[in-house]
Residue frames relative to the residue before (quaternion, step in Angstrom):
aa qw qx qy qz dx dy dz
M 1.0000 0.0000 0.0000 0.0000 0.00 0.00 0.00
K 0.6709 0.5223 -0.3044 0.4294 3.53 0.91 -1.09
S 0.6619 0.5121 -0.3021 0.4565 3.61 1.03 -0.78
L 0.5987 0.5708 -0.3212 0.4610 3.42 1.26 -0.71
V 0.6643 0.5219 -0.2897 0.4498 3.50 1.00 -0.99
V 0.6271 0.5293 -0.3010 0.4859 3.48 1.08 -0.99
A 0.6837 0.4978 -0.2969 0.4434 3.61 0.84 -0.89
I 0.6357 0.4947 -0.3228 0.4970 3.58 1.09 -0.71
A 0.6679 0.4945 -0.3304 0.4475 3.63 0.91 -0.76
C 0.6411 0.5189 -0.3362 0.4546 3.51 1.06 -0.67
G 0.6223 0.5322 -0.3302 0.4696 3.52 1.08 -0.87
A 0.6576 0.5205 -0.3076 0.4494 3.55 0.92 -0.88
T 0.6261 0.5361 -0.3149 0.4705 3.56 1.16 -0.81
L 0.6417 0.5183 -0.3077 0.4742 3.58 0.91 -0.99
L 0.6703 0.5142 -0.3238 0.4259 3.61 0.93 -0.85
L 0.6380 0.5358 -0.3004 0.4644 3.44 1.10 -0.93
V 0.6319 0.5226 -0.3128 0.4793 3.58 1.05 -0.81
A 0.6523 0.5201 -0.3056 0.4589 3.54 0.91 -0.94
Q 0.6833 0.4579 -0.3091 0.4775 3.53 0.91 -0.87
A 0.6511 0.4826 -0.3575 0.4641 3.65 0.84 -0.67
A 0.6115 0.5725 -0.3585 0.4120 3.63 1.04 -0.50
T 0.6938 0.4421 -0.2694 0.5006 3.55 1.22 -0.48
T 0.4354 0.7163 -0.4600 0.2928 3.61 1.15 0.09
Y 0.3687 -0.7134 0.5595 0.2049 3.50 -0.89 0.97
Q 0.0393 0.8093 -0.5833 0.0574 3.52 -1.14 0.81
V 0.5394 -0.5798 0.4765 0.3819 3.63 -1.20 0.39
T 0.1415 -0.7924 0.5927 0.0262 3.56 -0.68 1.21
H 0.8067 0.0732 -0.0320 0.5856 3.75 1.02 -0.47
T 0.1394 -0.7235 0.6688 0.0987 3.58 -1.16 0.66
F 0.1304 -0.7807 0.6101 0.0352 3.58 -0.64 1.19
A 0.1844 -0.8101 0.5506 0.0812 3.53 -0.28 1.22
L 0.1237 -0.8258 0.5502 0.0053 3.57 -0.46 1.31
G 0.2681 -0.7751 0.5364 0.1991 3.62 1.13 -0.67
G 0.5280 0.6699 -0.4509 0.2628 3.54 -1.26 -0.52
E 0.4917 -0.6682 0.4914 0.2651 3.55 -1.11 0.75
G 0.7422 0.4631 -0.3348 0.3501 3.47 -1.55 0.24
S 0.6227 -0.5485 0.4398 0.3433 3.42 -1.42 0.47
W 0.2159 -0.7680 0.5790 0.1683 3.51 -1.40 -0.11
D 0.2292 -0.7615 0.5929 0.1267 3.54 -1.33 0.25
Y 0.8753 -0.0225 0.0287 0.4823 3.61 -0.82 -0.95
V 0.2009 -0.7501 0.6213 0.1048 3.46 -1.17 0.85
V 0.0013 0.8757 -0.4794 0.0576 3.55 -0.39 1.19
P 0.1937 -0.8111 0.5325 0.1453 3.46 -0.22 1.14
D 0.1684 -0.7506 0.6237 0.1387 3.70 -1.14 0.59
P 0.3368 -0.8123 0.4379 0.1867 3.67 0.08 1.19
P 0.6690 0.5407 -0.3261 0.3920 3.57 0.91 -0.95
S 0.7550 0.3633 -0.1811 0.5149 3.50 1.14 -0.86
H 0.3829 -0.7425 0.4718 0.2818 3.63 1.28 -0.06
R 0.5139 0.6169 -0.4116 0.4311 3.47 1.05 0.92
V 0.1919 -0.7314 0.6411 0.1311 3.54 -1.30 0.42
Y 0.1942 -0.7695 0.6020 0.0883 3.62 -0.87 1.04
I 0.0556 -0.8213 0.5663 -0.0407 3.47 -0.89 1.04
A 0.3405 -0.7699 0.5046 0.1914 3.56 -0.49 1.27
R 0.0107 0.8182 -0.5739 0.0331 3.68 -0.69 1.05
Q 0.7881 -0.4123 0.1806 0.4198 3.51 0.34 1.33
D 0.8270 0.0007 0.0466 0.5603 3.65 0.56 -1.15
R 0.7652 0.2178 -0.1433 0.5887 3.53 1.33 0.37
V 0.2742 -0.7051 0.5966 0.2678 3.52 -1.32 -0.05
M 0.3014 -0.7466 0.5665 0.1755 3.54 -0.73 1.06
V 0.1682 -0.7662 0.6149 0.0812 3.59 -1.00 0.83
M 0.0820 -0.8384 0.5373 -0.0407 3.51 -0.46 1.38
D 0.4328 -0.6546 0.5382 0.3074 3.59 -1.05 0.61
A 0.4221 -0.7630 0.4448 0.2045 3.56 -0.61 1.20
N 0.6275 0.5630 -0.3206 0.4318 3.55 1.21 -0.43
D 0.8473 0.1243 -0.0066 0.5163 3.56 0.75 -1.16
G 0.5309 -0.6754 0.3862 0.3360 3.60 1.32 0.13
K 0.3780 0.7198 -0.4869 0.3191 3.61 1.16 0.23
L 0.3765 -0.6997 0.5618 0.2305 3.45 -1.07 0.87
L 0.2554 -0.8150 0.5016 0.1376 3.63 -0.39 1.34
G 0.7532 -0.2501 0.2284 0.5639 3.60 1.07 -0.61
E 0.2834 -0.7465 0.5745 0.1799 3.51 -1.28 -0.04
V 0.3125 -0.6810 0.6162 0.2428 3.52 -1.18 0.73
A 0.2340 -0.8399 0.4873 0.0496 3.45 -0.39 1.47
G 0.7767 0.3892 -0.2293 0.4391 3.61 -1.33 0.17
I 0.3948 0.6856 -0.5203 0.3215 3.71 1.03 0.58
Q 0.3301 -0.7764 0.5215 0.1277 3.48 -0.89 1.15
G 0.7890 -0.1095 0.0209 0.6042 3.64 0.37 1.38
A 0.0036 -0.8507 0.5254 -0.0135 3.61 0.43 1.13
H 0.0175 -0.8069 0.5902 -0.0136 3.55 -0.87 0.96
G 0.8640 -0.0469 0.0091 0.5012 3.61 0.44 -0.97
T 0.2268 -0.7677 0.5798 0.1516 3.55 -1.18 0.26
A 0.0089 -0.7816 0.6235 0.0122 3.57 -1.14 0.73
I 0.2263 -0.7710 0.5870 0.0991 3.57 -1.13 0.80
G 0.3057 0.7647 -0.5252 0.2143 3.59 -0.73 0.98
E 0.8480 0.1001 -0.1033 0.5102 3.54 -1.17 0.79
G 0.6922 -0.5024 0.2658 0.4447 3.61 0.99 0.89
H 0.6812 0.4054 -0.3234 0.5168 3.64 1.04 0.36
G 0.3357 -0.6613 0.6263 0.2403 3.43 -1.54 0.30
F 0.1598 -0.7739 0.6101 0.0577 3.51 -1.25 0.69
A 0.0313 -0.8059 0.5913 0.0000 3.63 -0.73 1.00
T 0.3745 -0.7206 0.5329 0.2377 3.63 -0.75 0.93
E 0.2248 -0.7550 0.6097 0.0875 3.55 -1.14 0.90
G 0.2463 -0.8115 0.5035 0.1653 3.72 0.08 1.17
Q 0.7173 0.4423 -0.2526 0.4754 3.53 0.95 -0.88
G 0.7006 0.4807 -0.2473 0.4659 3.52 1.11 -0.84
K 0.2902 -0.7636 0.5189 0.2520 3.66 1.36 -0.25
S 0.6448 0.4947 -0.3231 0.4849 3.60 0.96 0.90
V 0.3540 -0.6749 0.5949 0.2557 3.53 -1.32 0.05
A 0.2701 -0.7331 0.6094 0.1349 3.63 -0.91 1.04
M 0.1550 -0.7552 0.6289 0.1008 3.57 -0.81 1.02
F 0.0273 0.8412 -0.5397 0.0195 3.62 -0.73 0.95
D 0.6066 -0.5781 0.4432 0.3186 3.41 -1.39 0.47
L 0.4542 -0.7334 0.4559 0.2190 3.55 -0.87 1.06
Q 0.6672 0.4928 -0.2841 0.4808 3.52 1.24 -0.31
T 0.7893 0.3191 -0.1015 0.5146 3.53 0.74 -1.19
F 0.3305 -0.7638 0.4846 0.2693 3.62 1.34 -0.47
K 0.4663 0.6746 -0.4547 0.3475 3.57 1.16 0.35
V 0.4875 -0.6507 0.5025 0.2942 3.53 -1.07 0.78
L 0.2358 -0.8162 0.5197 0.0901 3.50 -0.69 1.08
N 0.7922 -0.0112 0.1054 0.6011 3.52 1.15 -0.77
R 0.1818 -0.7338 0.6365 0.1531 3.51 -1.31 0.42
I 0.1577 -0.7917 0.5872 0.0594 3.48 -0.85 1.07
P 0.4524 -0.7019 0.4544 0.3100 3.64 -0.68 0.96
A 0.1363 -0.7808 0.6059 0.0685 3.63 -1.02 0.82
A 0.5212 -0.6043 0.4515 0.3991 3.43 -0.53 -1.29
E 0.7471 -0.4013 0.2637 0.4597 3.60 -1.24 0.13
D 0.8643 0.0416 -0.0855 0.4939 3.56 -0.93 0.91
A 0.0402 0.7826 -0.6071 0.1316 3.49 0.82 1.24
D 0.0751 -0.8504 0.5204 -0.0197 3.54 -0.46 1.18
A 0.8150 0.0824 -0.0086 0.5735 3.59 -0.20 -1.33
I 0.1128 -0.7766 0.6169 0.0592 3.64 -1.23 0.40
V 0.1013 -0.8100 0.5776 -0.0037 3.61 -0.99 0.92
F 0.2017 -0.7584 0.5941 0.1763 3.55 -0.89 0.76
D 0.2346 -0.7647 0.5926 0.0953 3.61 -0.95 1.02
P 0.3513 -0.7856 0.4622 0.2141 3.65 -0.25 1.10
P 0.6596 0.5108 -0.3505 0.4256 3.69 0.77 -0.86
S 0.7620 0.3511 -0.2186 0.4983 3.65 0.76 -0.84
K 0.2647 -0.7851 0.4955 0.2609 3.60 1.31 -0.32
R 0.4833 0.6224 -0.4396 0.4310 3.47 0.98 1.09
V 0.2984 -0.7190 0.5983 0.1900 3.51 -1.25 0.55
F 0.1404 -0.7973 0.5846 0.0537 3.57 -0.92 0.98
T 0.1854 -0.7640 0.6041 0.1306 3.62 -0.69 1.07
L 0.2696 -0.7322 0.6004 0.1750 3.48 -1.31 0.46
N 0.1620 -0.8377 0.5215 -0.0055 3.48 -0.16 1.43
G 0.3673 -0.8073 0.4104 0.2118 3.59 -0.08 1.35
D 0.7994 0.3418 -0.1792 0.4604 3.47 0.41 -1.32
A 0.6362 0.5204 -0.3241 0.4684 3.63 1.31 -0.42
H 0.2992 -0.7938 0.4664 0.2507 3.58 1.32 -0.30
S 0.5793 0.6020 -0.2943 0.4641 3.46 1.22 0.77
S 0.2548 -0.6993 0.6396 0.1921 3.53 -1.38 0.14
T 0.2361 -0.7292 0.6303 0.1236 3.59 -0.92 1.10
V 0.2057 -0.7864 0.5748 0.0941 3.58 -0.91 0.97
I 0.0849 -0.8331 0.5460 -0.0258 3.49 -0.68 1.03
D 0.3630 -0.6924 0.5676 0.2581 3.64 -0.92 0.78
A 0.3862 -0.8011 0.4216 0.1771 3.50 -0.39 1.39
K 0.6429 0.5383 -0.3092 0.4486 3.52 1.18 -0.59
A 0.7684 0.3708 -0.1497 0.4996 3.46 0.90 -1.14
G 0.3320 -0.7694 0.4843 0.2515 3.57 1.21 -0.44
T 0.5401 0.6287 -0.3918 0.3994 3.53 1.09 0.81
L 0.5883 -0.5996 0.4298 0.3311 3.53 -1.16 0.56
V 0.2641 -0.7578 0.5818 0.1324 3.62 -0.89 0.93
T 0.7167 -0.3340 0.2762 0.5464 3.48 0.68 -1.13
N 0.3655 -0.6742 0.5822 0.2699 3.63 -1.42 -0.10
I 0.1977 -0.7807 0.5839 0.1022 3.62 -0.85 0.90
D 0.3297 -0.7053 0.5868 0.2227 3.55 -0.96 0.83
L 0.2019 -0.8269 0.5153 0.0993 3.56 -0.63 1.07
G 0.4311 -0.7415 0.4394 0.2671 3.56 1.29 -0.03
G 0.7781 0.0931 -0.1241 0.6086 3.60 1.12 0.65
K 0.5884 -0.5840 0.4310 0.3564 3.65 -1.36 0.25
P 0.2408 -0.8121 0.5178 0.1198 3.43 -0.59 1.20
E 0.2250 -0.7175 0.6377 0.1670 3.58 -1.25 0.46
Y 0.8321 -0.1245 0.1350 0.5233 3.57 -0.76 -1.12
G 0.0908 -0.8227 0.5597 0.0410 3.46 -1.35 0.35
A 0.1747 -0.7949 0.5662 0.1309 3.65 -1.09 -0.09
S 0.3889 -0.6747 0.5832 0.2310 3.52 -1.36 0.57
A 0.3418 -0.7464 0.5282 0.2169 3.65 -0.86 0.80
G 0.4489 -0.7118 0.4376 0.3167 3.47 1.31 -0.17
D 0.6682 0.4714 -0.3038 0.4888 3.63 1.27 0.29
G 0.6827 -0.4587 0.2701 0.5005 3.58 1.36 0.32
K 0.6713 0.4502 -0.3016 0.5057 3.58 1.28 0.06
V 0.1323 -0.7577 0.6344 0.0772 3.56 -1.09 0.66
Y 0.0973 -0.8215 0.5560 0.0810 3.61 -0.91 0.79
A 0.1056 -0.7944 0.5978 0.0196 3.57 -1.17 0.57
N 0.4356 -0.6384 0.5754 0.2677 3.56 -1.25 0.56
L 0.1519 -0.7291 0.6560 0.1226 3.48 -1.13 0.77
V 0.3737 -0.7849 0.4548 0.1936 3.57 -0.32 1.32
D 0.7478 0.4433 -0.2481 0.4275 3.57 0.63 -1.06
T 0.7377 0.3890 -0.2303 0.5014 3.62 1.02 -0.64
A 0.2861 -0.7757 0.4970 0.2634 3.58 1.27 -0.28
E 0.4494 0.6399 -0.4640 0.4162 3.41 0.64 1.39
V 0.2509 -0.6469 0.6631 0.2810 3.50 -1.47 0.10
V 0.1722 -0.7539 0.6286 0.0828 3.55 -1.13 0.86
E 0.2737 -0.7480 0.5909 0.1279 3.41 -1.21 0.85
I 0.1262 -0.7936 0.5929 0.0535 3.58 -1.00 0.83
D 0.3206 -0.6993 0.5974 0.2263 3.49 -1.00 0.83
A 0.3786 -0.7760 0.4459 0.2359 3.56 -0.36 1.26
K 0.6786 0.5176 -0.2962 0.4288 3.67 1.00 -0.76
T 0.7653 0.3417 -0.1950 0.5095 3.55 0.97 -0.84
A 0.3038 -0.7936 0.4660 0.2464 3.53 1.42 -0.15
K 0.5383 0.5894 -0.4205 0.4313 3.54 0.91 1.03
V 0.5109 -0.6128 0.5020 0.3339 3.54 -1.23 0.62
T 0.1862 -0.8214 0.5279 0.1089 3.66 -0.74 0.97
R 0.8236 -0.0033 0.0500 0.5650 3.41 1.16 -0.83
R 0.0169 -0.7833 0.6169 0.0745 3.60 -1.15 0.11
W 0.0401 0.7923 -0.6088 0.0028 3.61 -1.16 0.46
P 0.5830 -0.6392 0.4084 0.2912 3.52 -1.22 0.74
T 0.2939 -0.7332 0.5777 0.2057 3.62 -1.20 0.60
S 0.3671 0.7407 -0.5122 0.2329 3.66 1.16 0.06
P 0.5198 -0.1018 -0.8473 -0.0401 1.56 -2.14 1.39
C 0.3942 0.6601 -0.5244 0.3658 3.62 1.14 0.45
K 0.0982 -0.7758 0.6211 0.0521 3.45 -1.05 0.89
Q 0.8337 0.0891 -0.1299 0.5293 3.62 -1.10 0.82
P 0.0624 0.8017 -0.5889 0.0814 3.54 0.33 1.23
V 0.1292 -0.8343 0.5355 0.0195 3.48 -0.69 1.18
S 0.7960 0.2648 -0.1558 0.5216 3.54 0.37 -1.26
M 0.0888 -0.7919 0.6029 0.0399 3.55 -1.38 0.42
A 0.0016 -0.7394 0.6729 0.0216 3.43 -1.28 0.80
I 0.2771 -0.7706 0.5612 0.1204 3.59 -1.26 0.44
D 0.1925 -0.6883 0.6925 0.0983 3.51 -1.43 0.78
T 0.1825 -0.8318 0.5153 0.0959 3.57 -0.11 1.21
K 0.5930 0.5721 -0.3777 0.4224 3.57 1.12 -0.48
N 0.7914 0.3021 -0.1409 0.5124 3.63 1.03 -0.93
H 0.3698 -0.7634 0.4311 0.3075 3.47 1.50 0.07
R 0.4205 0.6768 -0.4802 0.3667 3.53 0.75 1.18
L 0.1810 -0.7544 0.6186 0.1247 3.43 -1.17 0.70
F 0.1629 -0.7868 0.5858 0.1062 3.61 -1.11 0.65
S 0.1280 -0.8134 0.5674 -0.0087 3.49 -0.52 1.34
G 0.2453 -0.7572 0.5873 0.1472 3.57 -0.70 1.09
C 0.1681 -0.8355 0.5227 0.0188 3.52 -0.61 1.20
R 0.5451 -0.6443 0.4588 0.2779 3.63 -0.96 0.92
S 0.6394 0.5186 -0.3387 0.4555 3.60 1.16 -0.44
G 0.6621 -0.5711 0.3262 0.3593 3.59 1.21 0.32
V 0.6850 0.4094 -0.3145 0.5141 3.60 1.17 0.64
M 0.2696 -0.6850 0.6202 0.2709 3.51 -1.35 0.11
A 0.2431 -0.7737 0.5749 0.1090 3.49 -0.84 1.06
V 0.1729 -0.7702 0.6092 0.0758 3.62 -0.83 1.08
S 0.0758 -0.8111 0.5799 -0.0023 3.48 -0.83 1.11
D 0.3057 -0.6865 0.6167 0.2344 3.52 -1.24 0.51
Y 0.2621 -0.8348 0.4705 0.1142 3.50 -0.29 1.40
T 0.5335 0.5929 -0.3973 0.4539 3.56 1.24 -0.08
A 0.7246 0.3639 -0.2113 0.5458 3.51 0.94 -1.00
G 0.3211 -0.7556 0.5073 0.2618 3.68 1.05 -0.51
K 0.5979 0.5431 -0.3723 0.4570 3.51 0.83 0.99
L 0.5249 -0.6009 0.4971 0.3411 3.66 -1.24 0.48
I 0.2797 -0.7517 0.5740 0.1651 3.62 -1.07 0.91
T 0.7850 -0.1971 0.1988 0.5526 3.64 0.79 -1.01
T 0.2097 -0.7341 0.6140 0.2002 3.59 -1.33 0.13
L 0.1326 -0.7789 0.6076 0.0811 3.48 -1.17 0.53
P 0.5268 -0.6600 0.4120 0.3422 3.67 -0.97 0.55
I 0.0663 -0.7704 0.6339 0.0123 3.52 -1.10 0.78
G 0.6821 -0.4769 0.3485 0.4312 3.61 -1.22 -0.14
Q 0.5422 -0.6335 0.4167 0.3619 3.61 -1.23 -0.02
G 0.7719 0.3794 -0.2461 0.4469 3.53 -0.98 0.66
V 0.2464 0.8305 -0.4823 0.1303 3.51 1.28 0.43
D 0.0662 0.8037 -0.5908 -0.0255 3.58 -1.05 0.53
G 0.7161 0.3284 -0.2398 0.5673 3.65 1.32 0.01
A 0.0059 -0.7523 0.6585 0.0215 3.56 -1.37 0.49
G 0.0046 -0.7902 0.6127 -0.0124 3.38 -1.31 0.55
Y 0.1116 -0.7700 0.6186 0.1093 3.61 -1.32 0.21
D 0.1739 -0.7755 0.6035 0.0647 3.54 -1.07 0.97
P 0.3331 -0.8002 0.4531 0.2082 3.60 -0.15 1.17
A 0.6272 0.5731 -0.3416 0.4018 3.53 1.12 -0.71
S 0.7375 0.3276 -0.1896 0.5594 3.64 1.03 -0.83
G 0.3967 -0.7169 0.5075 0.2667 3.69 0.97 -0.21
N 0.5280 0.6383 -0.4037 0.3884 3.56 1.24 0.59
A 0.2216 -0.7332 0.6310 0.1232 3.58 -1.10 0.87
F 0.1717 -0.8079 0.5595 0.0688 3.58 -1.07 0.69
A 0.0919 -0.7402 0.6630 0.0630 3.56 -1.29 0.61
S 0.1499 -0.7770 0.6030 0.1012 3.56 -0.79 1.00
N 0.1343 -0.8454 0.5167 -0.0180 3.50 -0.55 1.19
A 0.5527 -0.6560 0.4207 0.2952 3.66 -1.12 0.75
D 0.6000 0.5906 -0.3523 0.4088 3.52 1.26 -0.25
G 0.6193 -0.5754 0.3363 0.4151 3.61 1.35 0.14
T 0.6515 0.4780 -0.3344 0.4851 3.55 1.12 0.62
L 0.1999 -0.7040 0.6683 0.1332 3.53 -1.28 0.61
T 0.1719 -0.7874 0.5832 0.1018 3.62 -0.34 1.27
V 0.1611 -0.7531 0.6364 0.0438 3.54 -1.10 1.07
I 0.0976 -0.8036 0.5863 -0.0316 3.49 -0.70 1.22
H 0.2193 -0.7932 0.5575 0.1092 3.62 -0.59 1.08
Q 0.3622 -0.7133 0.5796 0.1553 3.48 -1.13 1.01
D 0.1835 -0.7979 0.5663 0.0943 3.62 -0.29 1.28
S 0.7448 -0.0763 0.0477 0.6611 3.56 1.15 -0.63
A 0.7197 -0.4051 0.2924 0.4822 3.68 -1.20 -0.05
D 0.7857 0.3130 -0.1635 0.5079 3.61 1.04 -0.72
T 0.7466 0.3934 -0.2104 0.4935 3.62 1.16 -0.17
Y 0.0288 -0.8101 0.5759 -0.1060 3.58 -0.78 1.28
H 0.0692 -0.7832 0.6153 0.0559 3.44 -1.28 0.39
V 0.4683 -0.6439 0.4962 0.3462 3.69 -1.00 0.54
L 0.3027 -0.7811 0.5183 0.1718 3.64 -0.61 1.09
E 0.7617 -0.2321 0.2018 0.5702 3.48 0.96 -1.06
N 0.2523 -0.6992 0.6267 0.2341 3.56 -1.37 0.12
V 0.2603 -0.7790 0.5602 0.1073 3.44 -0.52 1.29
V 0.4398 -0.6944 0.5173 0.2383 3.56 -0.96 0.87
T 0.0427 0.7818 -0.6195 0.0558 3.60 -0.74 0.99
P 0.5809 -0.5297 0.4004 0.4708 3.71 -1.10 0.21
A 0.6383 -0.5443 0.4266 0.3382 3.39 -1.37 0.74
G 0.7669 0.3272 -0.2599 0.4871 3.54 -0.90 0.93
S 0.5418 0.6346 -0.3945 0.3847 3.61 1.21 -0.05
R 0.1950 0.8574 -0.4471 0.1643 3.53 0.65 1.03
N 0.6604 0.4564 -0.2985 0.5162 3.72 1.32 -0.05
M 0.1068 0.8114 -0.5640 0.1104 3.49 -0.82 0.94
G 0.0920 -0.7467 0.6479 0.1186 3.63 -1.31 0.19
V 0.2847 -0.7547 0.5697 0.1576 3.55 -1.28 0.54
D 0.1913 -0.7374 0.6276 0.1601 3.61 -0.91 0.78
P 0.3024 -0.8063 0.4822 0.1611 3.60 -0.34 1.26
T 0.6099 0.5778 -0.3303 0.4301 3.57 1.30 -0.26
T 0.7812 0.2578 -0.1453 0.5496 3.49 1.12 -0.66
H 0.4162 -0.7541 0.4123 0.2969 3.51 1.44 -0.14
R 0.4326 0.7013 -0.4350 0.3631 3.52 1.34 0.38
L 0.2539 -0.7199 0.6308 0.1394 3.52 -1.22 0.67
F 0.0907 -0.7920 0.5999 0.0688 3.59 -0.70 0.92
V 0.0758 -0.8283 0.5519 -0.0602 3.52 -0.57 1.34
A 0.3491 -0.7322 0.5401 0.2244 3.65 -0.68 1.07
S 0.0367 0.8005 -0.5958 0.0533 3.54 -1.09 0.93
A 0.0307 0.7843 -0.6196 -0.0081 3.56 -1.31 0.28
K 0.3939 -0.6497 0.5748 0.3038 3.57 -1.26 0.06
F 0.1633 -0.8046 0.5672 0.0645 3.46 -1.21 0.75
G 0.4859 -0.6574 0.4880 0.3060 3.58 -1.06 0.60
P 0.7685 -0.3673 0.2656 0.4516 3.53 -1.39 -0.07
V 0.4943 -0.6630 0.4884 0.2785 3.55 -1.05 0.77
P 0.3334 -0.7538 0.5118 0.2423 3.65 -0.62 0.97
A 0.6799 -0.4882 0.3670 0.4058 3.48 -1.25 0.41
G 0.8201 0.2051 -0.1855 0.5009 3.47 -0.82 1.13
G 0.6199 0.5757 -0.3305 0.4184 3.55 1.32 -0.20
R 0.4551 -0.6657 0.5176 0.2859 3.56 -1.36 0.12
R 0.8166 0.0157 -0.0057 0.5769 3.50 1.11 -0.51
G 0.4800 -0.6772 0.4709 0.2989 3.63 -1.05 0.66
P 0.6810 -0.5039 0.3542 0.3961 3.49 -1.33 0.33
L 0.5864 -0.5737 0.4639 0.3342 3.56 -1.23 0.70
V 0.4143 -0.7011 0.5426 0.2062 3.51 -0.95 1.02
P 0.4863 -0.7230 0.3868 0.3021 3.65 -0.35 1.08
G 0.8286 0.2081 -0.1469 0.4986 3.61 -0.78 0.90
S 0.5750 0.6454 -0.3639 0.3470 3.60 1.21 -0.09
F 0.4840 0.6692 -0.4665 0.3165 3.59 1.12 -0.22
A 0.0229 0.8009 -0.5890 0.1057 3.49 -1.06 0.99
I 0.2544 -0.7085 0.6154 0.2338 3.53 -1.27 0.33
L 0.2795 -0.7551 0.5791 0.1280 3.55 -0.84 1.20
V 0.1582 -0.7441 0.6261 0.1712 3.60 -0.96 0.75
I 0.1325 -0.7979 0.5878 0.0160 3.49 -0.84 1.17
E 0.0217 0.8054 -0.5901 0.0523 3.66 -0.71 0.99
R 0.5202 -0.5985 0.5004 0.3475 3.53 -1.34 0.41
G 0.5795 -0.6179 0.4474 0.2868 3.44 -1.18 0.79
K 0.4394 -0.7051 0.4700 0.2981 3.59 -0.91 0.82
């Protein structure tokens, strides 16, 4: 009996060690500084760059060492960035347009009209088109990525937030106000399906698993909704932190992520295509709700900053000058 107890204790110890080894942690802090708010953090693995929307510009960071490579200046309300067909594209929420820019000089080459509250933006490789998600306009603007020209605008029937390309001719987006996922045929530029995310409310961030045909929608109601986009239906929901605004998925680890304003990064493990569990909640600085995942290095890039005291009646204090940084979060070896 004593040997059995020892064996069980040793087994439990090994299990705890194994669990500890998978814990995600901040491994680097890349101090970028600079004034202004921020939005989407978009890694581009082929170029080893990270694009960060910063209110009136897009910062371009070296993903390896955190060096600021340059900025795309003069953006009228920066939100999202997409890379495709040798060009960069940045949404201008205030300008109701998309700025197409040179990937070497970072100079704006062209402005394509979009719509009110042009927010997230997705490049779809099969169609070679860029799709903006225009929140207040309830639409998506379709752009020819090579020519940099407007193709059409699609009525989505709700307020979109983030989206993803499945790489098979379909583009997906969350509709915040109607709590739905909408499917767009990239070639015909038409909505083909939609399905509810309930009990998830206010789905905002999105990530995709193309191997298992799953979508991960981060919801402001404090859950992540997992959908089967082949069947067009919700599979399950799991608890996450409050104030989510970023999501990601790493095929190598089978982990999905939600970055939350409450100072947590929720890690959800995919046991199978239909079965998931919360692996951990990594502590991050409060307000660190925007993130991007590089599936080639398995690094998570999370936007962070320090804030001063909260004023009376306010929700957040002023940004401490020079405190903006990108945190690199990686799984323990």
